[in-house]
Each structure stands twice: as C-alpha cells, then as structure tokens.
C-alpha positions, 0 to 999 in steps of 0.5 A: 152796134159799135165796130168793137162789139161787132168784132167781139161777137164775130170772134165769140161766134167763131170760138163757139163754132170751133168748140162745138165742132170739136165736141161733136166730132169727139162725141161722134168718134165714140160711135165709130170703130175704125178698122186698122191703123193709123186712125184706129189709135186716134179713134181709140183715144178720142172715143174712149175719153169722150164715151167715158166722160160723156156726162162731164162733157155734157155738163161743160157744154151746157155751162158754155151755152149758158155763158154764151147766152148771158154774154149775148149769143152771136147773131147771124150765120155764125150764131145759127151754126153754133146753135146747131152744133151745140144742140147736136153735140149735146144730143150725141153726148146725152145718148153716150151718157144714157148708154153708159148708165144702162151698162149696169142692166147689160152687166146684170142680164149678162151675168144672169145668163152666164154659166156661173154658180150661185147667181145673185138674182138681185144683180150686182150689189152696191159698191163700197168704194166706187160711189157716184161721186167717184164716178163724177170725179172720174180719176180713180184715187185711193179711198181712206179704207184702202192701203197700198204696200208699194214696190215689193220684189217678187224675184230674187234679182235686181237686174231688171230695175222695177220690172220685178216689183209689185204692189199690194192693195188691201183693206186698212186694219186687220184682215185674214183669210181674204180672197186674192186677186193678181192684176196684170197691166196692159200696154201692148207689151211695151209700156205700162205700169202697175200703178196705172190700170185696173184701179176701179176694180182693185180698189173696189175689191180691196174695199170689199175685203180682198187682197189685191196684187198688181205687178210689173213685168219685163217690157219689150223691146228689151224683153223677148217673148216669153219673158212677159208671161214668165214674169207673170207666172213668177208673180203668181208663184210669189202671191201663192207663198206671200199673200198670207203676210198681207192677210190673203189666203190664195188657198181659199180663192185666187183670181187673176185679171188683166186688161188688153195685153195684160188680159192676154198674159193673165188669160194665158197664165190661167190656161197654162197652170204649172206649164214648165215652158213658162216657168224656167227655174221655178218649174215646181211652183204652183201657178194654178188659179181659180178664176180669170177676168179678161178685160178686152184681152188680146185673146188671139195672137196670130193676127187672124184676119177673120177675127181681127181684120186690118187690126190683125196686120198691126198686131202682127207687125208689133209682135214680130218687130218688138215682142216675138222678134220673129215673123208669124210665118217663120214661127207659127207654133210660137204665136199659137202657143201664146194665144189664149184661144188656142190653150183652152182645155177641159181643165180651164178655170172659171172665166169672165170676159168683158169686151166693148163693141166699139173696141178699135184695138181688139175687135169684139169678134176676138172675144166672141170667138174665145167665148164660143170655143170655151163653151164647147171645150169645157164645163168651167164657169163662164160669163161674157159681158159685151158692152155697147159702144165701149171702147178699148181701155174704158176702165181707165176712168171711173165712169158709169160703165166701169162702175157697172163692170166693177160691180159685176166682176166683184159680184161674180167672183164673190159668188165663186168664193161662196160656191167654193166654200160651200163645196169644201164644207160638204 
C-alpha cells in the first residue's frame, strides 16, 4: 500500500471515528435528564433534536457506513473502533426511533383512560395535514389547504411593536361556525414568536376545519409580570369578538393551548377566567374557554424543589431577575398567583396535559403534581399523556412523536366539541 493511500485511510478512520462518536453521544443525550444548569440546557437542545430526528440520523448514518464500505473501510485499530461506534450509535438511534413510533400507542392508551367525554374507541384518526412525508421532512411547512392571515393587531395601541399582533391560521375556502383555538408560544417569557411554535398542531387543526389564532405578547426584560398574561387575556378577548370574521365560532367551542412558558400562560388564563386582576382596562371582557392544552407547561412558578429539583433554582433566578423582578421570598403571593397549579378550582375547564419523561427544563414531576391536584379538585374532563424519552419542545419538529400527540389532541378536542353539541341539543 502506497504511503498516500495509507494516509488517506488513516484520515478516513479518524473522520469516521469522530463522526460516529458525536452521533453516539448525541443519541445517548436523549436518554438522559440532566438536573440543573448549565448542562441541562445543552442536554435539552441535543437530546430533543436527536430524539425527534432519530429516523433521519439513522438513515444518514447508514448512508455513511455504506459510503465508507465502498471507499474501503479503514483497517486496523481505527477501523475497529469506527465499526463499534457506528454499530452502537445505530442501535441507540433505532431504539429512539422505535420509542417515537410507539408514541401513538401511548397517546391512544392515555386518552382511553382519561376522564374525557365520548372517547374514540378506535384511537386518534388519520391526520389530514401531518402525513408521513411531512414527518420525514421534519420542518412544519404550511400545506396548500391552509391559509394564514398575518400580523393582525389585537390591541388598540402600537406602543409595543409587534407584541400585540397575532396570526389567524384557517382552512382555505369558505368556513363557518368552526371551533377555535388560541395558541401561546413559549420561550421562557423572554424570547419567541407566534410564527415559530405549535405549527404541527395548528396546521393539523386548520386542515380539520378549525380556526386557529396564535399571538405574540410582551416579553421580558422589558415587560414585567403580569404583562405577559394580560396580553394573552387581551388576545382571548379579541378572539371572542373577531374570530367570526374568519369563520370561527368561539361560542361553539374555544380552546387555548401553549408550550413551556406559553403553557403556563395558557393554563393560567384558562384557570382565571374573567379575573379582573389580569384584565386591566377590559375587566368586563369574557375570557373564559372550554378547554386548555398544556404542552410541557411551566405549571408551577415558585421553583418548588420537591417538584423541580435543581431546575427550580434556575427558574427562580430567571423569574426574579427578568420576569417578576422581585425575589420569591419577598413576594410569595405573586409567584403563587402566577402558578397554574395553585389556581385550580372546581370551575376549571377541560384540561389535556402533555409531558415528556426526559424533559430537563420542566421536570415531569410538575405535570404529575398538577394532574393529581386537578383530579382531586374538579370533575372537569382531564387527560394526561406522558411520553417516554420525550424532551422539552419535542413538537418544534414534525416527528413520529409530535404526529402522535397532534392526532391525540385533535381527537380529544373534537370529542369535546361533539359532547358540547350533544348537550346543547338535549
């Protein structure tokens, strides 16, 4: 073997070893839940991306193995190490893909056991928008059957730029008397946009005939609590009045949903209907909803260590420095009033809570505690879906897991719509 070829083989072996090492470490991160910053944030980003793109990464890894075989797999120690790393990485990715694919069964069983009206015994029905090829492409791009009306003002002032703008996502063509969904984006109350999150769910609902609204709101550190939830309430009030202009009928059915910090805002808004403290200047507006869907929502805001562990300290630091701008010890009532888990009453609307077991930013214990208290405090419809190996923000991408939860959410909400229609007609 000539020296040049030997050099190329060594270089190829080093490159293969590095690539498969990175792939293996990334895949392993999806199995781990790091407790507390700063590694928790890295664990979240790497684990979420790898877990939701396991199929694509498995295909990429397989293509790389085939290419190396064609080119001449590196010999010697490096070749053996690369083989071992590739085999292990592909095995781990295969497990992640299998778990993601089995999410549909997890969702179906969870809904079958839920305190929910008119359960669909056949499970979530076939999606209209979120087809297999969208799952493969991963990026949730709008389909031909959905239109979006962008940047509509929901407040009468323009002092806050695009903070008081919303988009309406709805079916193309004529639509009337459609059920309505308001979605609230996440981003730790400091970042995020109405155009970035919840898209698989919103596009699927619009394809099924829903009118969906997704809103911006004032962000910290410029905004100080409760500006954020006040804006969400204002968007709710706007939706009640104006959704009919886009074919929606909030009097038929109105749901609210949110993810992460948006899950906190959506849940709090749902549990504090018509609360004047969160409706300054529009105290008489009706902000009640029929249902709330919390996607890995921050349902406890005091940083309770029993539920949040080390991540509770990180939450407390964020809130006290940028959002509340006062320490929890100095204003415990402010933090408690912002915690959805503390606002559950017998008059609560229907709730569907979705949470992953590997969420490093909002531990699964928070969702479990909220669901347990909700079960005790009210007879309202309740469903809880706990997803094995799911990370925070898993639904940013179209994946087998987000496809399963989207189908389950749509099926559950449609069951509530049917139940309400049946009740109204009797």
